[in-house]
KEDRENKOL-577677 format. One record per residue (C-alpha): y, z, x; residue in one letter; residue number from 0. Coordinates in steps of 0.02 Angstrom, whole numbers, plus 50000, padded with zeros to 5 digits. Layout:
{{Y,Z,X},'a',NUM}
...
***
This chain:
{{54432,58240,65143},'m',0}
{{54509,58340,65281},'r',1}
{{54491,58185,65396},'t',2}
{{54585,58085,65254},'s',3}
{{54720,58205,65242},'l',4}
{{54735,58215,65419},'l',5}
{{54754,58037,65454},'v',6}
{{54882,58033,65322},'l',7}
{{54994,58163,65388},'i',8}
{{54981,58084,65553},'l',9}
{{55034,57910,65474},'a',10}
{{55198,58005,65380},'l',11}
{{55234,58089,65547},'g',12}
{{55231,57932,65637},'g',13}
{{55350,57844,65520},'c',14}
{{55460,57977,65526},'l',15}
{{55494,57965,65710},'q',16}
{{55661,57898,65780},'h',17}
{{55656,57715,65812},'n',18}
{{55767,57703,65967},'t',19}
{{55854,57531,65962},'v',20}
{{55891,57469,66137},'r',21}
{{56059,57353,66133},'l',22}
{{56027,57264,66291},'y',23}
{{55915,57129,66363},'a',24}
{{55795,57133,66511},'g',25}
{{55693,57273,66577},'p',26}
{{55719,57455,66528},'t',27}
{{55843,57542,66619},'l',28}
{{55808,57724,66693},'p',29}
{{55905,57853,66585},'d',30}
{{56014,57884,66715},'a',31}
{{56089,57714,66688},'d',32}
{{56099,57729,66506},'t',33}
{{56198,57808,66371},'a',34}
{{56147,57855,66188},'t',35}
{{56237,57843,66025},'i',36}
{{56148,57922,65872},'i',37}
{{56201,57813,65734},'l',38}
{{56186,57904,65555},'p',39}
{{56105,57829,65406},'v',40}
{{56279,57803,65317},'e',41}
{{56353,57717,65465},'i',42}
{{56308,57533,65488},'n',43}
{{56328,57451,65667},'l',44}
{{56402,57280,65641},'l',45}
{{56459,57205,65804},'e',46}
{{56422,57265,65987},'h',47}
{{56526,57168,66126},'n',48}
{{56577,57022,66001},'g',49}
{{56398,56989,65945},'e',50}
{{56351,57017,65760},'a',51}
{{56210,57130,65737},'i',52}
{{56066,57081,65631},'k',53}
{{55930,57188,65679},'l',54}
{{55798,57228,65553},'p',55}
{{55761,57397,65631},'s',56}
{{55940,57439,65581},'l',57}
{{55939,57386,65411},'s',58}
{{55845,57503,65309},'f',59}
{{55849,57666,65378},'r',60}
{{55802,57834,65323},'s',61}
{{55860,57937,65466},'q',62}
{{55985,57929,65608},'a',63}
{{55942,57796,65747},'t',64}
{{55973,57822,65936},'p',65}
{{56059,57668,66009},'l',66}
{{56032,57665,66202},'v',67}
{{56155,57552,66288},'l',68}
{{56198,57536,66485},'p',69}
{{56330,57655,66548},'a',70}
{{56469,57542,66533},'a',71}
{{56629,57489,66444},'q',72}
{{56571,57440,66263},'h',73}
{{56655,57371,66101},'t',74}
{{56568,57391,65948},'f',75}
{{56618,57381,65750},'v',76}
{{56548,57492,65610},'v',77}
{{56573,57535,65435},'e',78}
{{56520,57668,65330},'v',79}
{{56404,57631,65185},'d',80}
{{56365,57770,65050},'r',81}
{{56300,57793,64885},'i',82}
{{56394,57913,64786},'w',83}
{{56330,58007,64644},'n',84}
{{56447,58002,64504},'i',85}
{{56335,58091,64375},'d',86}
{{56149,58101,64352},'n',87}
{{56159,57919,64277},'d',88}
{{56281,57845,64366},'n',89}
{{56306,57801,64558},'h',90}
{{56419,57696,64658},'e',91}
{{56404,57611,64815},'r',92}
{{56556,57611,64941},'f',93}
{{56581,57517,65091},'t',94}
{{56726,57569,65204},'s',95}
{{56838,57436,65302},'l',96}
{{56761,57392,65470},'p',97}
{{56813,57516,65623},'v',98}
{{56813,57460,65806},'r',99}
{{56767,57579,65964},'f',100}
{{56820,57539,66126},'q',101}
{{56750,57669,66246},'a',102}
{{56672,57685,66426},'k',103}
{{56503,57762,66398},'l',104}
{{56456,57873,66528},'i',105}
{{56274,57886,66600},'a',106}
{{56154,58022,66544},'g',107}
{{56290,58058,66406},'e',108}
{{56234,58074,66204},'q',109}
{{56376,58009,66084},'y',110}
{{56381,58041,65907},'q',111}
{{56474,57939,65767},'l',112}
{{56540,58059,65633},'t',113}
{{56648,58053,65486},'i',114}
{{56737,58207,65400},'p',115}
{{56670,58290,65254},'p',116}
{{56698,58199,65102},'i',117}
{{56681,58311,64937},'a',118}
{{56748,58221,64800},'s',119}
{{56740,58030,64725},'l',120}
{{56945,58029,64746},'e',121}
{{56910,58072,64931},'q',122}
{{56771,57944,64957},'m',123}
{{56889,57806,64873},'q',124}
{{57028,57844,64989},'t',125}
{{56904,57852,65133},'f',126}
{{56846,57679,65109},'v',127}
{{57017,57601,65131},'t',128}
{{57062,57708,65273},'a',129}
{{56894,57774,65353},'p',130}
{{56919,57902,65502},'k',131}
{{56750,57878,65600},'v',132}
{{56752,57964,65779},'y',133}
{{56628,57940,65928},'l',134}
{{56598,58110,66005},'t',135}
{{56509,58198,66146},'n',136}
{{56517,58355,66202},'k',137}
{{56691,58320,66307},'n',138}
{{56789,58207,66182},'k',139}
{{56815,58141,66009},'k',140}
{{56883,57966,65993},'i',141}
{{56954,57917,65823},'l',142}
{{56898,57730,65789},'g',143}
{{57028,57589,65746},'e',144}
{{57028,57519,65584},'v',145}
{{57002,57324,65573},'v',146}
{{57109,57258,65423},'r',147}
{{57036,57102,65331},'p',148}
{{57151,56960,65343},'l',149}
{{57194,56957,65151},'e',150}
{{57289,57113,65199},'n',151}
{{57415,57026,65274},'y',152}
{{57534,56915,65177},'s',153}
{{57666,56774,65215},'d',154}
{{57752,56794,65044},'e',155}
{{57939,56807,65051},'a',156}
{{57919,56964,64950},'d',157}
{{57814,57057,65050},'a',158}
{{57841,57185,65179},'e',159}
{{57848,57111,65352},'p',160}
{{57705,57162,65469},'l',161}
{{57733,57266,65620},'s',162}
{{57720,57184,65791},'h',163}
{{57568,57299,65812},'d',164}
{{57481,57228,65648},'a',165}
{{57493,57056,65713},'y',166}
{{57430,57102,65869},'l',167}
{{57285,57183,65801},'e',168}
{{57254,57021,65702},'q',169}
{{57258,56920,65851},'l',170}
{{57145,57035,65942},'k',171}
{{57017,57046,65792},'f',172}
{{56997,56845,65797},'w',173}
{{57004,56838,65981},'w',174}
{{56861,56951,66007},'e',175}
{{56759,56844,65871},'r',176}
{{56804,56684,65946},'a',177}
{{56672,56588,66043},'t',178}
{{56724,56520,66230},'q',179}
{{56774,56353,66170},'s',180}
{{56873,56421,66015},'e',181}
{{56974,56543,66155},'r',182}
{{56991,56390,66275},'e',183}
{{57054,56278,66119},'s',184}
{{57176,56422,66080},'f',185}
{{57229,56453,66257},'l',186}
{{57258,56247,66274},'q',187}
{{57361,56258,66105},'w',188}
{{57469,56413,66168},'v',189}
{{57518,56315,66325},'t',190}
{{57575,56149,66221},'q',191}
{{57754,56133,66186},'p',192}
{{57819,56165,66027},'p',193}
{{57826,56021,65902},'n',194}
{{58005,55983,65858},'e',195}
***
């Protein structure tokens, strides 16, 4: 009986350990050449350096996951995905707009993705359309940039004109997701004289 209980406790303890995820290919790098980002349960990693992330180890998590990356410049996109308990019988799932970070990760440093406290349903509803996600370490706090979907941009005559920054953000958004051949086609199109 004691042996069965001990085996059960050890098995459960193994399930509760952090499953570190390496976000690079090749042999394991020394700790002195890597940085770690702690990914909370409510934050999903969507992209890393322009590549969609579809790792099973990041799909179903019950605790924060350490992400190990080479110390270098990185671009990544996250979203906040949270179940809000409206009352004992009603729950609603909220998923924020994507948030992009471009950061140089320092070797040996640990970073944490955080969001401000959300105390009410109204705050949660506001947060998903204007999320504030931070990448923090002991020295700094970086606010991520919200990635607006295309349907938020309108060409209708009565629509308010977009700012230069909004058009630039749209162009950056699609450029980062384009394949090399799509980028080459785009650059070729840009250099062609306009049709008259």
